[in-house]
N, C-alpha and C positions, 0 to 999 in steps of 0.2 A: 504493500500500500504506500501511497504518497501523501505527505503532508504539504499543503499549500500555504505559503506565507503571503499575507497582504499587509504591508506596513509592519507593525509589531505583533500582529495577531496571526495565529496558525489555525488551520482547519485540517483535521486528520481524516484519513481513509478516503481520499479523493482519487477517482480514476479518470475523470474527464473534466474539461472546461469547454463550455459552449458560449461563444461570443455573439452579441448583436453586431450588425454591420454599421448602418448609418448612425453617426453620433458616437460610436464606440471605436470601431476600427477606422472608419472613414469620416473625414471632416466634410460633411455634406451640408452644413448650415447655409452657406451662400447659395448653393445650387437649389436647395429646397425652397428657399425664400424667393429666388428669382422665378422658379418654375411655378410656384403658387400664384405669384403676381401675374405671370403670363397667362395661366389658365383662367384666372378670374377676369382679366381684361378680355380674353378671347370669348369667354361665355357671355359676358355682358354685351360685347359688340355684336355677337350673333343674334341676340334677342332685342337689340336696340335699347339696352338698359343704360342707366346713368352711373355716375361715380358711386352713388349710394349702393347700387347692386354690386359693384366691384368690392366695396367695403364689406358688405354682408357676406360675400363669398370668402374674402380673406379672413373674416372673423370665424367663419366655419372651419377654415383650414388651420387656424391658430397662427396666423402670420400677419405681421404689420410691415410697414415700409422700413422699420428700424430693427425688427427682431423676429424670432420664430420661437414659438412655445415648444420646448422639447417634449412635452407630453401631448401636444396637439395632433390633429389629424395628419397634417403634412409631415411632421417629424416622426410620429409613432404609428401611423395608420398605413394600411395598404393602399395601392393605387385605386382599387375597387372601392374601398371605404371612402376615399376622397371623392371619387366620382359620385357615389351615392349621396354624399353630403352636399355636393353642388346641386344635384338634382332636387334634393329636398328643399334647399334654399329657394330655388326657382319655382318649384311647385307651391311653396308657402306664399310666395309673392304673386301667385295667380297665373303663372304660365302653365300650359297644358302638359301633364306628365308624359304623354306619349311623344310629344314634340321634343321636350327638353332632354329626355333620356338619351335619344340618339344624338341630339345636338351636343350635349356635354361630352359624350364619348368621342365625337368627331373633333371637338375643340382640344380635348386632352391629347388625342392622337397627333393633331397638327403641331401642338407645342413640343411633344416628344420628337417628332420628325425634324422639326427645325433645329432642335438641339443636337441631333445626330450622335446619340450615345450619352453615357453618363459618367463613366469611370474617370475620364480625363478631367472632369470638374470636381471630383470627390476624392482627393488624395488621402492616403493614410495619415493619421496623426503621427507626429514625430515618435520614432522608436517602435512603431507597430511591427515592422518587418523583423527587426532584431528580437523583439519579444516573442513573436510566433516561432521564429527559428529556434530560439532558446528552449521554448516549451516542447517543440517537436523532438528535441534530443533528450527529453525526459521520458519517464514511463507513462506520462499522461497522454490521453487521447484528446485531440483538438477538433472542435466543430464550430461551424458558423450557422446561425439561424437568424434570418432577416425577414422583415415584413415587405422588403423590396421583392421585385419579381425574380424568379430563378435565373433568367437571362442576365439581369443586372448584377446579381451576386457573382455569377461566373465571370462576367466581364471585369468586375472590380478585382477579384482575386488574380485573374490572368494578367490584367493590365499592369499590376504592381508586383508580379512574380511572387505572389503569396500562396499560390496553389500547392506547391510542394510541402508547405508547413501545416496544411489543413487536411485532415483525413476525410471529413464529411462536411459538405456545405449544402444549405437548403434555403431557398427563397419561398415566397408564398404566392402561389398562382391564383388567378380569379376563381372564386368558389371554394377555396380552401379555408379552413378556420384560422383566422389571424390570432396573433398574440392578444390577450394572455391565455387563450385556449391552449392547453398543453399537448394537443394531438401531434403537432409537427415536432415538438421537442421529444416526445416519446419515439417518434420515427428516427430522429437523429441519434438518440441514445441506442436504439435498437441496431442501427447501422454501425455505430461505434462499438457495439457489444459491451455496453456498460449499463449499470442500473442508474436510474435518475437520482436515486437517493445518494449516490456517490458522484454526482455531477454538480459543478458550480456553474451558475449563469452570470455572465458579465454583460452589463448594459448601461444605458444612460436614461432610461425612462421608467415611469410607473408601470407601463405595460410589461417591461422586462422583469420588474420586481414581482408583479402579480403572476407572471408566467412561472417564475421560480416557486412562488408560494403554492399555486394551484397544482403544479406538477409534483410538489413535495421534494424539490431538489435539495441538495446539501446546503445551499445557501445562495445569496445574491450579492455580487460585488458591484457597487456603483462607481462609475467614473465620476470625476468631480471638476473642480475649477479649471485645470488645464484643458479640459474638453469644452469649456465654455458654458458650464452649468453648475448649479449647486448639486450636492449629492442627493440622491433619492431618499426621502425620509423613510426610516425603518430598515435600510439596507443592512445586511449582515456585516459587510465590510465596505470601506471606502478606499478607492484607489486614487492616489495623488500623482503617480508616475508609473509608466510600465515597468521601470526597474524595481518597483516595490512588489511586483508579482513574481515570486520565486517558489522553489519547491525543494523538498528533501525526501529521501526514502526513510519511512518511519522504521 
């Protein structure tokens, strides 16, 4: 068994660590904010809406011109959850559901197409590659579970040469249960061949924390200020730098 250290604290009998991607491994704040604004403006323009509609959509996404809520839809939700949120805003304001459902999907697709990929705009936080490589050479098994699409998870890991250090990666496809539902975490742990009870979850949002709790994982490690946010309240451990995450054989 392996004991994992985070700062000055140790957690015993750990077999695996599963990382969130956006906001944890990848610095996606700027891209998510710009994408949310582009989506809101595209949807509002498509229905002839005003600036008030743009603001209502941004409020739904958890985004402003100055910041992004790390627990909001854009930061912590799936693309499908954001699409459904935008549809709900438009329906609530009186637009026909049948019309706006297709319209929002088209607007989201157009914004993504104009961006032409995602990984190039979401670099790893400093020290991420070295940390994953270090853990890869331990007895621990390493996974990534993201609310982002499977294709974007693969693109990120490949773009930054992180694939060799991760044994299992999993995105969330449309129709699949998003965090904090533990279904996909169970799948990741099954593929890693480790029990969830001996798996640590590392993330930046309340959804990651709730995921660890609902799955009855060994604990939740919250990233903190260097990642641009306060630690998640109630986290088992708080990480201040990737170098603080180490291991030893018990």
